[in-house]
N, CA, C and O atoms as a GROMACS GRO file, in nm:
protein
  272
    1UNK      N    1  -1.834   0.464  -0.425
    1UNK     CA    2  -1.746   0.393  -0.493
    1UNK      C    3  -1.614   0.366  -0.404
    1UNK      O    4  -1.555   0.258  -0.397
    2UNK      N    5  -1.569   0.519  -0.318
    2UNK     CA    6  -1.406   0.490  -0.192
    2UNK      C    7  -1.430   0.402  -0.099
    2UNK      O    8  -1.460   0.453   0.009
    3UNK      N    9  -1.426   0.283  -0.103
    3UNK     CA   10  -1.477   0.176  -0.020
    3UNK      C   11  -1.385   0.208   0.106
    3UNK      O   12  -1.327   0.315   0.123
    4UNK      N   13  -1.381   0.115   0.177
    4UNK     CA   14  -1.321   0.091   0.300
    4UNK      C   15  -1.139   0.050   0.250
    4UNK      O   16  -1.149  -0.070   0.228
    5UNK      N   17  -1.044   0.074   0.233
    5UNK     CA   18  -0.910   0.038   0.160
    5UNK      C   19  -0.907  -0.067   0.345
    5UNK      O   20  -0.981  -0.066   0.443
    6UNK      N   21  -0.801  -0.129   0.315
    6UNK     CA   22  -0.724  -0.231   0.453
    6UNK      C   23  -0.521  -0.215   0.402
    6UNK      O   24  -0.462  -0.272   0.309
    7UNK      N   25  -0.485  -0.150   0.472
    7UNK     CA   26  -0.302  -0.201   0.437
    7UNK      C   27  -0.245  -0.283   0.513
    7UNK      O   28  -0.223  -0.254   0.631
    8UNK      N   29  -0.221  -0.361   0.476
    8UNK     CA   30  -0.104  -0.437   0.499
    8UNK      C   31   0.031  -0.434   0.522
    8UNK      O   32   0.066  -0.496   0.421
    9UNK      N   33   0.154  -0.404   0.591
    9UNK     CA   34   0.278  -0.371   0.760
    9UNK      C   35   0.316  -0.516   0.630
    9UNK      O   36   0.287  -0.636   0.637
   10UNK      N   37   0.378  -0.450   0.542
   10UNK     CA   38   0.523  -0.548   0.495
   10UNK      C   39   0.616  -0.550   0.596
   10UNK      O   40   0.633  -0.440   0.647
   11UNK      N   41   0.703  -0.671   0.657
   11UNK     CA   42   0.819  -0.669   0.742
   11UNK      C   43   0.948  -0.682   0.690
   11UNK      O   44   0.953  -0.747   0.585
   12UNK      N   45   1.010  -0.657   0.714
   12UNK     CA   46   1.215  -0.753   0.704
   12UNK      C   47   1.264  -0.820   0.786
   12UNK      O   48   1.295  -0.757   0.888
   13UNK      N   49   1.282  -0.903   0.787
   13UNK     CA   50   1.364  -0.937   0.932
   13UNK      C   51   1.506  -0.900   0.964
   13UNK      O   52   1.564  -1.003   0.928
   14UNK      N   53   1.616  -0.804   1.018
   14UNK     CA   54   1.683  -0.759   1.096
   14UNK      C   55   1.782  -0.882   1.102
   14UNK      O   56   1.766  -0.946   1.206
   15UNK      N   57   1.860  -0.922   1.036
   15UNK     CA   58   1.974  -1.012   1.024
   15UNK      C   59   2.067  -0.992   1.162
   15UNK      O   60   2.099  -1.094   1.222
   16UNK      N   61   2.108  -0.877   1.209
   16UNK     CA   62   2.152  -0.842   1.347
   16UNK      C   63   2.102  -0.876   1.409
   16UNK      O   64   2.153  -0.960   1.484
   17UNK      N   65   1.929  -0.830   1.430
   17UNK     CA   66   1.938  -0.849   1.612
   17UNK      C   67   1.758  -0.968   1.568
   17UNK      O   68   1.680  -1.016   1.650
   18UNK      N   69   1.757  -0.971   1.526
   18UNK     CA   70   1.647  -1.125   1.456
   18UNK      C   71   1.466  -1.039   1.457
   18UNK      O   72   1.358  -1.096   1.451
   19UNK      N   73   1.495  -0.892   1.467
   19UNK     CA   74   1.350  -0.837   1.485
   19UNK      C   75   1.330  -0.842   1.390
   19UNK      O   76   1.417  -0.866   1.306
   20UNK      N   77   1.142  -0.811   1.350
   20UNK     CA   78   1.069  -0.767   1.240
   20UNK      C   79   1.108  -0.624   1.188
   20UNK      O   80   1.094  -0.532   1.270
   21UNK      N   81   1.147  -0.597   1.081
   21UNK     CA   82   1.111  -0.421   1.036
   21UNK      C   83   1.030  -0.382   0.940
   21UNK      O   84   1.026  -0.417   0.822
   22UNK      N   85   0.967  -0.311   0.998
   22UNK     CA   86   0.774  -0.188   0.910
   22UNK      C   87   0.876  -0.260   0.788
   22UNK      O   88   0.943  -0.352   0.834
   23UNK      N   89   0.894  -0.240   0.670
   23UNK     CA   90   0.934  -0.134   0.554
   23UNK      C   91   0.814  -0.102   0.443
   23UNK      O   92   0.841  -0.068   0.328
   24UNK      N   93   0.692  -0.116   0.489
   24UNK     CA   94   0.617  -0.023   0.409
   24UNK      C   95   0.483  -0.128   0.400
   24UNK      O   96   0.479  -0.245   0.440
   25UNK      N   97   0.401  -0.072   0.351
   25UNK     CA   98   0.288  -0.129   0.361
   25UNK      C   99   0.210  -0.216   0.192
   25UNK      O  100   0.293  -0.270   0.119
   26UNK      N  101   0.066  -0.220   0.147
   26UNK     CA  102   0.031  -0.277   0.080
   26UNK      C  103  -0.153  -0.224   0.012
   26UNK      O  104  -0.201  -0.292  -0.078
   27UNK      N  105  -0.208  -0.144   0.050
   27UNK     CA  106  -0.334  -0.158   0.038
   27UNK      C  107  -0.438  -0.279  -0.062
   27UNK      O  108  -0.428  -0.285  -0.185
   28UNK      N  109  -0.516  -0.352   0.004
   28UNK     CA  110  -0.602  -0.434  -0.040
   28UNK      C  111  -0.715  -0.340  -0.091
   28UNK      O  112  -0.753  -0.260  -0.005
   29UNK      N  113  -0.760  -0.333  -0.178
   29UNK     CA  114  -0.862  -0.262  -0.319
   29UNK      C  115  -0.946  -0.336  -0.433
   29UNK      O  116  -1.005  -0.289  -0.530
   30UNK      N  117  -0.932  -0.471  -0.390
   30UNK     CA  118  -1.052  -0.575  -0.424
   30UNK      C  119  -1.183  -0.608  -0.351
   30UNK      O  120  -1.209  -0.705  -0.280
   31UNK      N  121  -1.252  -0.509  -0.385
   31UNK     CA  122  -1.360  -0.511  -0.305
   31UNK      C  123  -1.459  -0.688  -0.296
   31UNK      O  124  -1.544  -0.735  -0.221
   32UNK      N  125  -1.401  -0.726  -0.393
   32UNK     CA  126  -1.429  -0.869  -0.307
   32UNK      C  127  -1.359  -0.986  -0.279
   32UNK      O  128  -1.244  -0.967  -0.242
   33UNK      N  129  -1.397  -1.098  -0.286
   33UNK     CA  130  -1.298  -1.204  -0.143
   33UNK      C  131  -1.276  -1.320  -0.329
   33UNK      O  132  -1.365  -1.391  -0.376
   34UNK      N  133  -1.129  -1.298  -0.393
   34UNK     CA  134  -1.147  -1.399  -0.487
   34UNK      C  135  -1.090  -1.557  -0.443
   34UNK      O  136  -1.118  -1.674  -0.472
   35UNK      N  137  -1.004  -1.491  -0.364
   35UNK     CA  138  -0.920  -1.698  -0.310
   35UNK      C  139  -0.840  -1.598  -0.354
   35UNK      O  140  -0.904  -1.494  -0.337
   36UNK      N  141  -0.790  -1.586  -0.377
   36UNK     CA  142  -0.578  -1.511  -0.443
   36UNK      C  143  -0.525  -1.426  -0.368
   36UNK      O  144  -0.404  -1.411  -0.350
   37UNK      N  145  -0.699  -1.307  -0.275
   37UNK     CA  146  -0.582  -1.180  -0.284
   37UNK      C  147  -0.482  -1.212  -0.172
   37UNK      O  148  -0.371  -1.225  -0.223
   38UNK      N  149  -0.478  -1.224  -0.078
   38UNK     CA  150  -0.319  -1.260   0.022
   38UNK      C  151  -0.204  -1.283  -0.098
   38UNK      O  152  -0.111  -1.204  -0.082
   39UNK      N  153  -0.184  -1.374  -0.220
   39UNK     CA  154  -0.110  -1.435  -0.280
   39UNK      C  155  -0.101  -1.255  -0.410
   39UNK      O  156   0.004  -1.204  -0.447
   40UNK      N  157  -0.167  -1.231  -0.427
   40UNK     CA  158  -0.191  -1.067  -0.503
   40UNK      C  159  -0.049  -0.966  -0.464
   40UNK      O  160   0.058  -0.918  -0.499
   41UNK      N  161  -0.198  -0.989  -0.319
   41UNK     CA  162  -0.017  -0.866  -0.168
   41UNK      C  163   0.049  -0.954  -0.162
   41UNK      O  164  -0.012  -1.059  -0.183
   42UNK      N  165   0.149  -0.965  -0.141
   42UNK     CA  166   0.267  -1.043  -0.156
   42UNK      C  167   0.306  -1.025  -0.285
   42UNK      O  168   0.350  -0.910  -0.283
   43UNK      N  169   0.320  -1.072  -0.417
   43UNK     CA  170   0.360  -1.023  -0.510
   43UNK      C  171   0.407  -0.850  -0.535
   43UNK      O  172   0.504  -0.793  -0.583
   44UNK      N  173   0.291  -0.814  -0.478
   44UNK     CA  174   0.301  -0.709  -0.473
   44UNK      C  175   0.351  -0.606  -0.419
   44UNK      O  176   0.338  -0.487  -0.448
   45UNK      N  177   0.455  -0.699  -0.273
   45UNK     CA  178   0.508  -0.601  -0.198
   45UNK      C  179   0.632  -0.700  -0.266
   45UNK      O  180   0.734  -0.633  -0.283
   46UNK      N  181   0.650  -0.874  -0.317
   46UNK     CA  182   0.752  -0.846  -0.312
   46UNK      C  183   0.838  -0.747  -0.442
   46UNK      O  184   0.945  -0.687  -0.433
   47UNK      N  185   0.776  -0.756  -0.519
   47UNK     CA  186   0.793  -0.571  -0.645
   47UNK      C  187   0.809  -0.515  -0.546
   47UNK      O  188   0.928  -0.524  -0.514
   48UNK      N  189   0.757  -0.464  -0.481
   48UNK     CA  190   0.770  -0.318  -0.455
   48UNK      C  191   0.938  -0.309  -0.339
   48UNK      O  192   1.009  -0.212  -0.312
   49UNK      N  193   0.943  -0.391  -0.314
   49UNK     CA  194   1.002  -0.427  -0.168
   49UNK      C  195   1.130  -0.457  -0.209
   49UNK      O  196   1.236  -0.394  -0.213
   50UNK      N  197   1.098  -0.561  -0.236
   50UNK     CA  198   1.276  -0.619  -0.261
   50UNK      C  199   1.392  -0.568  -0.322
   50UNK      O  200   1.398  -0.484  -0.412
   51UNK      N  201   1.460  -0.609  -0.280
   51UNK     CA  202   1.657  -0.514  -0.305
   51UNK      C  203   1.691  -0.627  -0.360
   51UNK      O  204   1.710  -0.600  -0.479
   52UNK      N  205   1.702  -0.689  -0.350
   52UNK     CA  206   1.715  -0.898  -0.418
   52UNK      C  207   1.630  -0.970  -0.455
   52UNK      O  208   1.512  -0.951  -0.424
   53UNK      N  209   1.681  -1.094  -0.550
   53UNK     CA  210   1.548  -1.128  -0.608
   53UNK      C  211   1.437  -1.273  -0.540
   53UNK      O  212   1.332  -1.328  -0.573
   54UNK      N  213   1.534  -1.283  -0.435
   54UNK     CA  214   1.487  -1.387  -0.313
   54UNK      C  215   1.512  -1.326  -0.199
   54UNK      O  216   1.602  -1.374  -0.131
   55UNK      N  217   1.469  -1.254  -0.168
   55UNK     CA  218   1.469  -1.143  -0.037
   55UNK      C  219   1.288  -1.189   0.050
   55UNK      O  220   1.168  -1.165   0.032
   56UNK      N  221   1.356  -1.249   0.126
   56UNK     CA  222   1.195  -1.274   0.158
   56UNK      C  223   1.129  -1.225   0.290
   56UNK      O  224   1.169  -1.215   0.406
   57UNK      N  225   1.015  -1.199   0.229
   57UNK     CA  226   0.894  -1.034   0.384
   57UNK      C  227   0.855  -1.186   0.493
   57UNK      O  228   0.881  -1.307   0.487
   58UNK      N  229   0.788  -1.103   0.578
   58UNK     CA  230   0.662  -1.187   0.650
   58UNK      C  231   0.564  -1.037   0.657
   58UNK      O  232   0.612  -0.924   0.667
   59UNK      N  233   0.414  -1.072   0.650
   59UNK     CA  234   0.363  -0.994   0.718
   59UNK      C  235   0.264  -1.069   0.840
   59UNK      O  236   0.238  -1.188   0.828
   60UNK      N  237   0.212  -0.989   0.957
   60UNK     CA  238   0.148  -1.007   0.984
   60UNK      C  239   0.006  -0.965   1.006
   60UNK      O  240  -0.038  -0.852   1.030
   61UNK      N  241  -0.056  -1.082   0.994
   61UNK     CA  242  -0.193  -1.116   0.991
   61UNK      C  243  -0.319  -1.116   1.103
   61UNK      O  244  -0.361  -1.197   1.186
   62UNK      N  245  -0.335  -1.057   1.084
   62UNK     CA  246  -0.454  -1.141   1.241
   62UNK      C  247  -0.330  -1.237   1.349
   62UNK      O  248  -0.286  -1.350   1.327
   63UNK      N  249  -0.315  -1.190   1.408
   63UNK     CA  250  -0.224  -1.202   1.523
   63UNK      C  251  -0.117  -1.339   1.491
   63UNK      O  252  -0.052  -1.393   1.581
   64UNK      N  253  -0.112  -1.395   1.298
   64UNK     CA  254  -0.101  -1.495   1.284
   64UNK      C  255   0.112  -1.372   1.258
   64UNK      O  256   0.153  -1.263   1.296
   65UNK      N  257   0.169  -1.487   1.176
   65UNK     CA  258   0.326  -1.479   1.124
   65UNK      C  259   0.364  -1.503   0.949
   65UNK      O  260   0.475  -1.553   0.935
   66UNK      N  261   0.311  -1.482   0.855
   66UNK     CA  262   0.298  -1.561   0.692
   66UNK      C  263   0.429  -1.492   0.606
   66UNK      O  264   0.430  -1.385   0.545
   67UNK      N  265   0.516  -1.570   0.619
   67UNK     CA  266   0.691  -1.506   0.572
   67UNK      C  267   0.589  -1.544   0.369
   67UNK      O  268   0.476  -1.566   0.324
   68UNK      N  269   0.680  -1.534   0.338
   68UNK     CA  270   0.683  -1.537   0.173
   68UNK      C  271   0.830  -1.493   0.110
   68UNK      O  272   0.847  -1.490  -0.012
   0.00000   0.00000   0.00000
């Protein structure tokens, strides 16, 4: 039942220092790839961590930085 869950850290860019500041994590709980898993996680992150409707975030995944 309880497979390994992958936590993905969500970052917000600090406007003053221009550095990515971790704000939280979202966890991948799907057992199979459906093609839109990452997009779904981005939607969850925006709902959970945004203080403004259009606030932008990024994730760092396998060495790549993805802004959304």
